[in-house]
N, C-alpha and C positions, 0 to 999 in steps of 0.2 A: 564470521557467519554472514550468509547472504539471505536477505529477505526480499522476495519479489511479490509485488502487489498488483494484480490485474484489476483494472477498474475502468468505469466509464464516468465521465464527469456529470452525466444526467442522472446517475444512480444515487439516491439519497443515502443508502446504506454504505456506498463507497466513500462518500464524503465523511460519514461517521468513522469508517475504518481508517481513513487517512489520518484523522485526528487522533484516534485511539492508538494507532501505531506510534505516533510521536509521543503521546503520553506514556505509553508502555516503555519506550526507549529511555525516557527521562528517569525511569525507575529501574532500568536494567543495568546491572553492575558491569556488564561487558559491552555497553553501548558503543564505546570507541572502536570496537572490533566488529561492528555490524555495518554491512553495506546494504542500503535500501535502494531498490530499483523499482520504479513504477513501470507497468506495462499496460498496453492498450487492449481493451475489449469493447466492442461496440454493440449496444443492446438494441438500438433502433435505427439501423443504417438506412432504412427505406422511408423514413419520415420525410415530408416535403421540406424543401430548403427554407421556406418561410416559417416553419415550425407549427406546432399544434399545442393547444392548451392541455394541461394535465387531465382535465375532465374529458376532453375529446379523446385522449389516449385511453381512458377507462372504457369509453364506448367502443373504440376500435378493438380493444382486447376482450370485449365481452364481459367486463367486470361491472357489477352494479356500482353506480356512483357513490352511494352511501358507504358501501364496503371500502372503496378506494379512499374516500375522504377520511374514514375512521383510521385506516392504516397509516396514511401520511401525516395526519395530525398527531398520531402517536409518535411517529418518527421525529416530528418537529419538537414535541415536548422532550423527548430523549436528548435531542441535539442541544436544546436550551439548557437542560440540566448539566450537560457536559461542557458548557461554555461557548457553544456555537450559537450566537444570537445576533441578528435574526437568522432563521433557517427556513427558506421558502421551498418546502417540498411539494406543497399543493398549489399555491397561487404562482404559477410559472408557466413558461412555454418550453417545450422540448423539440429538438430537431436532430438532424443527422450530425454526428460528431467527427466525421472524417477529417475535416480541416483542423478542428481543435486538436485531435490526436497527432496529426502531422506537425502542428506547431509545438506540441509537447515533446515530440521526438527531436525537433530542431533545438528546443531549449535544453534537452538532455545532452545533445551534442555540444552545446555551449557550456556544459558543466553546471547547469542550473535546473536540472530536471525536477528534483523533489520540491524545490522551492516554488517553481512555476505550476506544478501540479496542484499544490496546496492553494496557491493564489487563484487558480482557475476554479477550484471547488468553491472558494469563498466568493468569487465573482458570481458564479451561477446560483448557489444556494443563499448566499448572503445578500445579493442584490437582484436576484432573479434575472440575471443577464442572459441575453440571447447570444450564442456563440456558434452560429450555424453557417453564416456566409463568410466569404473571404474578408470582407471589410470589417465585420464584427470581430473576427478572430485577430485581424491585424491591429485593430484599435486596442484590443486587450494586450497584444504583444508589446505595443509601444508603451502602454501604461505600466507594464512590469519591467520596463527597461531593456527590452530586446530591440535590436536594430530593426526598424520597420522594413527598410529596403531589403535587408538580408532575409528576413522572414518571408517577405512577399515573394522573393525569388525562389526560395525553397519550396513554398507552397504552390506556386504556379508551375514549377518544374515537377511537382509531385515527387520530390526527392526522397521523402520518407514513407511514401505509400506502401512500398514492399515491406518495410520494417513493421509498419502498423498491422498489415495483413498477416505477417509472420507471427507477431505477438498473439493474434487471435487464434491462429492455427495451433500454436504451442499450448495455449490455455485449453483448447479442446482436446489436444493429445493427452494432457495431464489429467483430464477428467472434469474440467470446469463445465458446469451446466448453467452458469450465471455469474453474477458479480455481486460483491467482491469475491476474489479468489486469491488466497495468499499461499505462497510456497516458501518453506524454510529450508535452505541448503539443498534444494532440489530433491529432498527426501521426505518432507512432511507437508501435507496439504491441509489448508484451513479454509473450507468453503463457507461463505457467509460472513456475517459481521459478529465476531466475538466481542464481549465487553472487555474493557481494558485489563481487568484482573485476569480473566481467562487467557487473553492474548499474552500477557506477561508470563503466565504459567506455561503456555505452549512454547514460548521462546526459551524459557529457563530449562525446560525439559529437553528441547532440541540441543541446547548448548551442552548440557551435561552428558547427553548421549554421544555427542561428537567430540567432547573434550573430557574424557573420563579422568577422575582424580587418580594420581599415581598411587599404586598399591605397593606395600612393602614386599620385598622379595621373600619367597618361602625359605625357611630354614631346613636344610637337609642334614645338618650335623651340628652338635654343640661344640664349642671351643672354649679353651681356658683364656683367662685374661679379659673377660668382658666387664664392662662397667656395671656397678651396682648402685644402690641409693646413696652410699657414702663416698662414692668416687670410683675411680678406675684403678683396679689392681693390676700390677705388672707381674707377670710370672717370675718367680725366683729362679735364678740360674745357679747351678751348682758351683761351689768355690773351686778355684783352680789351685 
């Protein structure tokens, strides 16, 4: 089974969903047969490269600061309850994530995509890290064990730009109106952040529908010599 998770690293619900997906897989009996693929969606591509505070973003979006603060502190409390602590959804800076997503695509090409996605969520929400400039992203790359020179070349060449943009278009084609957006086997969409139990239930339902249990063949005629509760009777043959 394939699970695709579209996310942006500045999205606090995306960080929760990344964690919940791992927790659900820990409880999913077919986890060894699941392929998880992270895909890119950018929520604020037009923010200045130096970044803006979360409260400034509230103003830019026309949201009352008190409303935004209440929402994000609630998300922080949920994250703490689920083992993500600290989780800086409010006291942080946000910026454009194009360089970050291209680095994540590079990490995926190195076979380390899921691991580095999770590490980047923890860097941003756990440490309130800024990851908007090339230097900030490359510092992170080096910290997680990626070759800095190779990563720098990939980002300066914009090697993964088309891939990141294609991810965004595909999400929109599938009906995403925001993030997170999860797709199971290309057939079931999960918009938003489900809790772990509901996510596990969605995975289980998708698995059962794509892997139906074998059914006994219908009987169209009775035959002699079938087994009974006391054993199997062999039809008697006439004496010769």
